[in-house]
C-alpha positions, 0 to 999 in steps of 0.5 A, spaced: 072 688 850 072 684 857 074 678 859 067 675 858 069 673 851 061 675 850 058 679 845 060 686 844 057 692 848 058 699 849 064 701 853 061 703 860 057 696 860 064 693 858 067 697 864 062 694 869 063 687 867 070 688 868 070 691 874 065 686 877 070 680 875 076 684 877 073 685 884 074 693 883 069 696 887 072 703 886 072 702 879 065 700 879 062 705 883 066 710 878 062 708 872 056 711 875 053 718 875 053 721 881 046 720 882 046 713 879 041 708 880 042 700 881 035 697 881 035 690 883 029 687 883 025 693 886 030 694 891 033 701 890 040 704 891 041 711 888 047 715 889 054 712 889 055 711 896 049 706 895 051 703 889 058 702 893 053 698 898 050 694 893 057 692 890 059 690 897 053 686 899 050 683 892 056 683 887 063 684 888 062 682 896 059 676 894 064 674 889 060 675 883 062 673 876 058 676 870 058 674 863 054 677 857 050 672 853 047 677 849 047 685 848 042 690 844 043 697 844 038 702 842 040 710 843 042 710 851 039 704 853 043 697 853 039 691 855 043 685 856 042 678 858 048 675 862 050 669 867 051 671 874 055 667 879 055 669 886 054 667 893 048 671 893 045 669 886 047 664 881 043 664 874 041 668 868 038 675 868 036 681 864 040 687 865 038 694 863 043 700 863 041 707 861 048 711 859 049 718 860 054 723 859 056 723 867 056 715 867 051 709 868 045 713 870 041 706 872 042 699 871 036 695 872 035 688 874 027 687 873 024 681 877 024 674 873 017 672 871 
């Protein structure tokens, strides 16, 4: 369980939250498959180098703190509602994780409507 004290999530999702909250970029990037993807409102970061870029600009480098509020898992897909606090964005969002044998295949933050 991560320090967020929120609902339980699959281990890679828990580790994702922990790496962000611990400001551990190397651990964060290592969670992703080699061709893993972050899709942040339609801006795509594919591959570990680009995931590292996103972590530096929008997450860990922006002082992010993430708390899981709700978790739902069906097969390889986990959808979370989370609270996010950073210098870039503060508020609640939905995140969709697709997990695979090589790590997180994708983390998608769809645009809010």
